[in-house]
N, C-alpha and C positions, 0 to 999 in steps of 0.2 A: 364452482361450488359456492353456495352462499356462506357467508361468515356466520359462525355460531353466535347467538346472542349471549351477552355476558350479564351478570347479575346487576351491574350498574344500570344497564339499559332497561331491564325489567323493572328495577326499582323506580326509575323515572316514570314509567308508565303507571305503576301502581300508586305512586305518590299523587299523580293527577286524579286517579280514581278516588283515592282517599280524600283529596281536597273537594271533589264534587260531592261526596257523601257529607262531609263536614259542612259545606256551604248550604246543603239542602236540609241540614238539621237532623240527619240520620246518624245519631251519635253512636249507636251500636256498631253498625258497619264501619264507620269511620275509625272507631277504636280498634276493631278487628284488623283493619288494614294497617293502622299505626303499629300494632303489635307485630304483624307480619313483616313490615318494613324494618323493624328493629332487628329482626333475625338476619337481615341482609348486611347490616353494618360491618364493615371490615372485609367484605367479600365482593366488593363491587367489580374488581378486575378479573374475577374467576368466571369461567363459562358456567352456564346453568348446569351442565352435566357434572362439572367438577364440584359445584356446590351441593348438588343432590347426593353425589357419591360420598362426600365428606359428612353430610348430615346423616345419611344412613349409617355410616360407620360410627358416628357419635351416639346415635340412638340405640344401637345394638339391634338384636332381633325384635322385629315388630310383627305382631300377628294381628290380622283383622278379623272381625266377625266372630264366629262361634268357636273356632278351634281352640282358643284359649279358655273359653268357658267350660269346655268339656273337662279340662284338667282340674277345675275347681267345683265340680258338680256337688260335692258334699260339703262345700264351704257354708258356714253359718251366715246367711244373709242378714239376719238381725244384728249380729256383731259388726258386720261390714257397714250396714246402714248407720248404726250408732256412732262408729268412729269417723265415718265420712262426714256425717252431720256436724260432729264436734270440730273436726279440722276445718270444714268450710265456714262454720260459725266464727272461728278465730279471726277470719278476715286477714287484715294486715297487722294485727296485734301480736307482737313477738311473744309476749308473756302468755297470752291465750293459746298461741300455737304450741309453745313449749309445754304448757300444761296438757294440751290434747295429745301431744307426742308422748309425754310421760305416761299418760293413762293407756295409750296404745301399746307402748313397750312393756308395760307391767300387767297387761290383761292376759291372764292364762288361757282365755278362750281363743286368743289370736294365734292360729297356726300359720304356716307358710301360705296355705290356700286363702285364708282370710286376708292376710297381709297383701297378697297380690291383688285380691279384689279391692281392698281399701285403696291401695296405691293407684290402680287403674281408674277407679271411680273418682278419686280426688283429682287426678290429672285431667279427667274428661268432663266431669259434671258441669262446671261453669260454662263451657263452650258447647256442650252437647255432643262432644266427640264420641266416637265409638271404637277407637283403637284400643287394642289390648297389648300391653307390653309384657314380654315374657322375662321377668326378672330372674337372673340365675341364682341370686342369693337374697336373703332377707335384707342384708346390708344395702344392696343395690336398690331395693324397694324403698327403704327408709331414706336413702340419699335422694331418690327421685321426688319423694314427697317434700323433703326439705328444700330441694332446688326449686320446685314449683312454688312453694311458699315464698321464698326469697324473690323470685320473679314477680309474683303477684304483689308483694309488698312494695317492691321498687316501682312497679307500674302505678300503684295507688299513690305513692309519694310524688311521682312525677305529675300525675293528674292533679293533685292538690296544689302543687307549685304553679302549674300552668293556670289553674283556676284563679289563684291569688293574683297572678300577673295580668290576667286578662279581665279580672274583675267580674 
């Protein structure tokens, strides 16, 4: 029976692919692979099955495609668009993000359905993802938005440091 591949072996293969993209000047795909590789840090000795199982448990229920959308059919898309634009426009600025979050939390038009739509769009829009997370509580949706902001701000900071070092 063949030995199961571990995350470290997969990571080595993906690092080679990332390097090829970077050397070819394909910055977008190279950055995507870099972000993916970061998710593997600390999991190199796990089998891929163990990593996937752990990741699924951390993500909670994940719904793809349309089933989540039916739950928010009557959500106000204009409110969702407005808040998603504001959150994305904040970029890596903590003060702009906190201001956007403050407006979101204080907007009486935002019900749970809108919040779920805002969280899913904010998590997916930059990458073009289509996953729909089914947040059990409003607090979980707010935490996911905050966690994504922190991840993006850290990625932005790392990219600026690398750019300064490599000139």
